[in-house]
VEXDREN-2710 file (C-alpha; in Angstrom, 1 decimal):
% VEXDREN-2710
k/r/px/py/pz
1/MET/-8.7/-20.4/18.3
2/ALA/-6.7/-23.5/17.2
3/GLU/-3.3/-24.2/17.8
4/LEU/-1.5/-24.2/14.8
5/THR/1.8/-24.6/12.9
6/ILE/3.0/-22.3/10.5
7/ILE/2.2/-25.2/7.8
8/GLU/-1.1/-25.3/9.3
9/ALA/-1.7/-21.8/9.2
10/VAL/-0.9/-21.8/5.6
11/ARG/-2.8/-24.7/4.7
12/LEU/-5.8/-22.9/6.6
13/ALA/-5.6/-19.6/4.7
14/LEU/-5.5/-21.3/1.7
15/ASP/-8.7/-23.3/2.2
16/GLN/-10.5/-20.2/3.7
17/GLU/-9.4/-18.0/0.6
18/MET/-10.8/-21.1/-1.9
19/ALA/-13.9/-21.1/-0.3
20/ARG/-14.6/-17.4/0.2
21/ASP/-13.3/-16.5/-3.6
22/GLU/-13.9/-19.0/-6.3
23/SER/-11.4/-17.2/-8.3
24/VAL/-8.3/-18.4/-6.0
25/VAL/-6.6/-21.5/-7.7
26/LEU/-3.8/-23.3/-6.6
27/LEU/-1.1/-24.6/-8.9
28/GLY/2.3/-26.3/-8.3
29/GLU/4.7/-29.3/-8.3
30/ASP/3.1/-32.4/-6.5
31/ILE/0.4/-30.1/-4.3
32/GLY/-2.5/-31.9/-5.8
33/PRO/-3.3/-35.4/-4.0
34/ASP/0.2/-35.5/-2.7
35/GLY/-0.3/-32.2/-0.9
36/GLY/3.0/-30.8/-2.0
37/VAL/6.4/-31.5/-0.7
38/PHE/5.8/-29.9/3.0
39/ARG/2.0/-31.2/2.9
40/ALA/1.0/-27.5/2.8
41/THR/-2.0/-28.3/0.3
42/GLN/-2.9/-31.4/1.9
43/GLY/-6.6/-32.5/1.6
44/LEU/-7.5/-29.4/-0.8
45/TYR/-7.4/-31.5/-3.9
46/GLU/-10.3/-33.5/-2.6
47/LYS/-11.9/-30.6/-1.5
48/TYR/-12.2/-28.3/-4.4
49/GLY/-11.0/-30.3/-7.3
50/GLY/-8.4/-30.8/-10.4
51/LYS/-9.6/-27.8/-12.1
52/ARG/-8.9/-25.1/-8.8
53/VAL/-5.7/-27.4/-7.1
54/LEU/-3.7/-28.0/-9.9
55/ASP/-0.6/-30.0/-10.3
56/THR/2.1/-28.8/-12.8
57/PRO/5.2/-30.6/-14.6
58/LEU/8.5/-29.8/-13.0
59/ASN/9.2/-26.6/-14.9
60/GLU/9.5/-23.3/-12.6
61/SER/9.0/-20.8/-15.7
62/GLY/6.2/-22.6/-17.0
63/ILE/4.5/-22.4/-13.5
64/ILE/4.8/-18.9/-13.2
65/GLY/3.8/-18.1/-16.7
66/PHE/0.7/-20.2/-16.5
67/ALA/-0.4/-17.9/-13.4
68/VAL/0.9/-14.5/-15.1
69/GLY/-2.0/-16.1/-17.5
70/MET/-4.5/-16.6/-15.3
71/ALA/-4.1/-13.7/-13.3
72/LEU/-4.5/-11.5/-16.6
73/TYR/-7.7/-13.5/-17.1
74/GLY/-9.5/-12.6/-13.7
75/LEU/-8.2/-15.6/-11.4
76/ARG/-6.2/-15.2/-8.5
77/PRO/-3.2/-18.2/-8.9
78/VAL/-1.8/-19.0/-5.8
79/ALA/1.8/-20.8/-7.5
80/GLU/4.1/-23.1/-5.5
81/ILE/7.3/-22.8/-6.2
82/GLN/8.5/-25.9/-4.2
83/PHE/12.0/-24.4/-2.7
84/ALA/13.1/-20.8/-3.3
85/ASP/16.4/-22.6/-4.7
86/PHE/14.3/-23.7/-7.7
87/ILE/12.7/-20.2/-8.4
88/TRP/15.8/-19.3/-10.7
89/PRO/14.6/-20.8/-13.9
90/ALA/11.4/-18.7/-13.5
91/MET/13.1/-15.3/-12.8
92/ASP/12.7/-14.2/-16.0
93/GLN/8.6/-14.6/-15.7
94/ILE/8.7/-12.8/-12.6
95/VAL/11.2/-10.1/-13.0
96/SER/10.2/-9.5/-16.7
97/GLU/6.1/-10.1/-16.8
98/VAL/5.0/-11.0/-13.2
99/ALA/6.4/-7.5/-11.8
100/LYS/5.7/-5.4/-14.8
101/PHE/2.2/-5.8/-16.3
102/ARG/0.7/-3.3/-14.3
103/TYR/3.5/-0.5/-15.8
104/ARG/3.6/-1.8/-19.1
105/SER/-0.2/-1.7/-19.8
106/GLY/-0.5/1.8/-18.1
107/GLY/-2.5/0.0/-15.4
108/MET/-5.1/-1.3/-17.5
109/PHE/-4.1/-5.0/-16.5
110/THR/-2.8/-6.2/-13.2
111/VAL/-1.2/-9.5/-12.3
112/PRO/-3.1/-10.5/-8.7
113/MET/-0.9/-13.6/-8.0
114/VAL/0.9/-14.9/-5.4
115/ILE/3.9/-16.9/-5.3
116/ARG/4.5/-19.3/-2.4
117/THR/7.6/-21.0/-1.8
118/PRO/9.5/-22.1/1.7
119/TYR/13.1/-20.5/2.3
120/GLY/16.0/-20.4/4.2
121/GLY/18.7/-22.9/6.0
122/GLY/18.7/-25.0/9.4
123/VAL/16.9/-27.9/8.2
124/LYS/19.8/-29.8/6.6
125/GLY/19.2/-28.8/3.2
126/ALA/22.6/-28.1/1.9
127/ILE/23.2/-25.8/-1.1
128/TYR/20.1/-26.4/-3.2
129/HIS/17.6/-26.4/-0.5
130/SER/18.7/-23.6/2.2
131/GLN/19.2/-20.3/0.5
132/SER/17.4/-17.1/1.1
133/PRO/16.8/-15.0/-2.2
134/GLU/14.6/-12.4/-1.1
135/ALA/17.2/-9.1/-2.0
136/TYR/17.0/-10.4/-5.5
137/PHE/13.3/-9.8/-6.1
138/ALA/13.2/-6.8/-3.3
139/HIS/15.5/-5.2/-5.7
140/THR/12.5/-5.8/-8.6
141/PRO/9.6/-2.8/-8.6
142/GLY/6.2/-3.9/-9.1
143/LEU/6.5/-6.9/-6.5
144/LYS/5.6/-7.5/-2.8
145/ILE/7.6/-9.4/-0.7
146/VAL/5.9/-11.1/2.0
147/ILE/8.1/-13.2/5.2
148/PRO/6.1/-14.5/8.2
149/SER/7.4/-15.5/11.4
150/SER/4.2/-17.3/13.4
151/PRO/1.3/-18.9/12.4
152/TYR/-0.9/-16.1/13.3
153/ASP/0.9/-13.7/11.0
154/THR/0.8/-16.2/8.2
155/LYS/-2.3/-16.7/8.2
156/GLY/-3.6/-13.0/8.2
157/LEU/-0.5/-12.2/5.6
158/LEU/-1.1/-15.0/3.5
159/ALA/-4.9/-13.8/3.2
160/ALA/-4.2/-10.4/2.6
161/SER/-1.5/-11.3/-0.2
162/ILE/-3.9/-13.4/-2.1
163/ARG/-6.7/-10.1/-2.0
164/ASP/-4.4/-7.9/-3.1
165/PRO/-4.4/-6.3/-6.9
166/ASP/-0.7/-6.9/-7.3
167/PRO/2.0/-9.6/-7.7
168/VAL/3.2/-11.1/-4.2
169/LEU/6.0/-13.5/-3.5
170/PHE/5.4/-15.0/-0.2
171/PHE/8.7/-16.8/1.4
172/GLU/7.9/-19.4/4.1
173/PRO/10.4/-19.8/6.7
174/LYS/10.8/-23.7/6.8
175/ARG/13.3/-23.9/9.4
176/ILE/10.0/-23.1/11.5
177/TYR/7.1/-24.7/9.7
178/ARG/7.1/-27.2/12.6
179/ALA/9.1/-25.7/15.5
180/PHE/6.1/-24.3/17.6
181/ARG/2.3/-23.8/17.7
182/GLU/0.2/-20.5/18.5
183/GLU/-3.3/-19.7/18.5
184/VAL/-4.8/-19.0/15.5
185/PRO/-8.2/-17.5/14.9
186/GLU/-10.4/-19.4/12.9
187/GLU/-12.7/-16.8/11.6
188/ASP/-11.4/-14.5/8.7
189/TYR/-8.9/-11.9/9.2
190/THR/-5.8/-10.1/7.3
191/ILE/-2.9/-8.7/8.2
192/PRO/-1.9/-5.4/6.2
193/LEU/0.6/-5.5/3.8
194/GLY/3.8/-3.1/5.0
195/GLN/2.9/-3.0/8.7
196/ALA/5.9/-4.2/11.1
197/SER/5.4/-5.5/14.2
198/VAL/7.1/-4.1/17.6
199/VAL/7.2/-8.0/19.4
200/ARG/9.5/-6.8/22.2
201/SER/9.7/-3.2/23.3
202/GLY/12.8/-1.9/24.8
203/ASN/15.3/1.4/24.8
204/ASP/18.9/0.6/24.2
205/VAL/19.2/-1.2/20.4
206/THR/16.8/-1.6/17.9
207/ILE/17.2/-5.2/16.3
208/LEU/15.5/-5.5/12.7
209/ALA/14.4/-9.3/12.0
210/TYR/11.8/-11.2/10.0
211/GLY/11.1/-14.9/9.2
212/ALA/13.0/-17.4/11.4
213/MET/15.6/-15.0/12.0
214/LEU/13.4/-12.8/14.3
215/HIS/13.1/-16.0/17.0
216/VAL/17.0/-15.9/16.7
217/ALA/16.9/-12.1/17.2
218/MET/14.5/-12.4/20.6
219/ASP/16.7/-15.1/22.1
220/ALA/19.4/-12.6/21.9
221/ALA/17.4/-9.8/23.1
222/GLU/16.3/-12.1/26.3
223/ARG/19.7/-13.2/26.8
224/ALA/21.2/-9.7/26.6
225/MET/18.8/-8.1/29.1
226/GLU/19.1/-11.4/31.3
227/GLN/23.2/-11.2/31.4
228/HIS/24.1/-7.5/30.4
229/LYS/20.8/-5.6/31.3
230/ILE/20.8/-4.1/28.0
231/ASP/17.1/-3.5/27.1
232/CYS/16.5/-4.3/23.2
233/GLU/13.4/-3.6/20.9
234/VAL/12.9/-5.9/18.3
235/ILE/10.7/-5.2/15.1
236/ASP/9.2/-8.1/12.9
237/LEU/9.2/-6.4/9.6
238/ARG/6.7/-8.7/8.1
239/THR/7.1/-7.3/4.6
240/LEU/10.3/-6.3/2.7
241/VAL/8.4/-4.6/0.3
242/PRO/6.2/-2.1/1.0
243/LEU/8.6/-1.6/3.9
244/ASP/7.3/-0.2/7.5
245/ILE/9.6/2.8/7.5
246/GLU/7.5/4.8/10.4
247/THR/7.9/2.0/12.8
248/ILE/11.4/1.5/11.9
249/GLU/11.8/5.4/12.5
250/ALA/10.2/5.8/15.8
251/SER/12.5/2.8/17.3
252/VAL/15.8/4.3/15.7
253/LYS/15.1/7.5/17.1
254/LYS/14.4/5.9/20.7
255/THR/17.6/3.7/21.0
256/GLY/20.1/5.2/18.7
257/ARG/21.7/1.9/18.1
258/VAL/20.5/-0.6/15.1
259/ILE/21.2/-4.2/14.5
260/SER/19.3/-6.4/11.5
261/VAL/19.7/-10.0/11.2
262/THR/19.4/-11.6/8.0
263/GLU/20.3/-15.3/7.1
264/SER/21.6/-14.7/3.6
265/PRO/25.0/-13.7/2.2
266/LYS/26.0/-10.4/3.7
267/THR/27.2/-8.3/0.6
268/ALA/24.0/-6.6/-1.1
269/GLY/21.5/-8.5/1.3
270/PHE/18.6/-7.0/2.9
271/GLY/20.6/-5.8/5.4
272/ALA/22.6/-3.6/3.8
273/GLU/19.4/-1.8/2.4
274/LEU/18.1/-1.5/6.2
275/SER/21.4/0.1/7.2
276/ALA/21.5/2.6/4.0
277/LEU/18.1/3.5/4.7
278/VAL/18.6/4.2/8.6
279/ALA/21.9/6.2/7.8
280/GLU/20.0/8.5/4.9
281/ARG/17.5/9.4/7.3
282/TRP/18.3/9.4/10.6
283/ILE/22.4/9.3/11.1
284/GLU/21.7/12.1/13.6
285/TYR/20.2/9.8/16.1
286/ILE/22.6/6.9/15.8
287/GLU/25.0/6.5/18.7
288/SER/27.1/3.7/17.6
289/PRO/28.0/1.7/14.2
290/ILE/25.1/0.2/12.2
291/ILE/25.6/-3.8/12.6
292/ARG/24.7/-6.5/10.5
293/VAL/24.4/-10.1/11.6
294/THR/24.6/-12.3/8.6
295/GLY/25.2/-15.5/6.8
296/TYR/28.8/-15.4/5.2
297/ASP/29.5/-14.4/1.6
298/THR/29.7/-18.3/0.2
299/PRO/27.5/-20.9/-1.0
300/PHE/25.4/-22.4/1.7
301/PRO/27.4/-25.4/3.1
302/PHE/26.4/-28.4/4.5
303/VAL/28.2/-29.5/7.3
304/LEU/28.8/-26.3/8.9
305/GLU/25.5/-24.8/8.0
306/HIS/25.0/-23.9/11.9
307/ASP/28.6/-22.0/11.9
308/TYR/27.1/-20.4/8.4
309/MET/23.4/-19.0/10.0
310/PRO/22.9/-16.1/12.4
311/SER/22.7/-17.3/15.9
312/ALA/21.8/-15.7/19.5
313/GLU/25.6/-16.0/20.4
314/LYS/26.3/-14.2/17.1
315/VAL/23.5/-11.3/17.9
316/LEU/24.1/-10.8/21.6
317/ASP/28.0/-10.2/20.4
318/GLY/26.6/-7.6/17.9
319/ILE/24.4/-6.2/20.7
320/ILE/27.3/-5.7/23.0
321/ARG/29.5/-4.3/20.4
322/SER/26.7/-1.4/19.4
323/PHE/25.7/-1.1/23.2
324/ASN/29.6/-0.5/24.3
325/PHE/30.7/1.7/21.2
END
């Protein structure tokens, strides 16, 4: 075991997958000798050389286009987009090419590639370094969406994503890149995509979260028990696509109350999909309105970012409203 942060778990997973499989290559802006803006690839250029750790031009569309070609010819590229906010120039490549190659080729070609990118606020990054765009891509058939919340999950989910035969967007919550350490096995392991984790068992309210918002949800759940004797069950979704519907179903049927916590804007965010899922499938079990705790429908602010983002206080307010309805 090693005590690792999330960013260190990313680096270890990349290192071990590159050692295990020579077809795994990395590409992105400044990921070579510099080790990337967050140092996720630090030391890998020196270990594996410039043919497997490629510094690219500042061209997100080109990065993803290069990765598509590599994947079609038998490699397993892991492309880094420096910030999720910079992913938009590559949107056409991701939506029109990456997501559709298996379909357009009738299954003759697959695109086994991973797009890694740090996302989310809480680091005073202002408008262009704080967005949470996961819902845009969850709407695109053919993509898998993975978002870890801990070092242990990061290593296992990233390894599983690299080995997956289809394209994966791997969103990394930069707010908690170095926020805490956790024991992570040094040996090989994977966490299956599409398998949520019940991180706190409870009987009164179900809270659905992922990434940095999982820790906000856990804080709120502990306060709800200590201050109001409300027993919350907290589920870390881990992957948005595929979504672990069975785990959500079991919790919803048990508690009858549901809150989702996402930091993206409210309208058409992933919380709306979770609300629709619960309402369509298990409405007869629901005892109070389905609640979304989200960011606001505004561009991400700078000086007011902590007012914008969901907090334990906002989630606790949702818990109380749900339980006392």
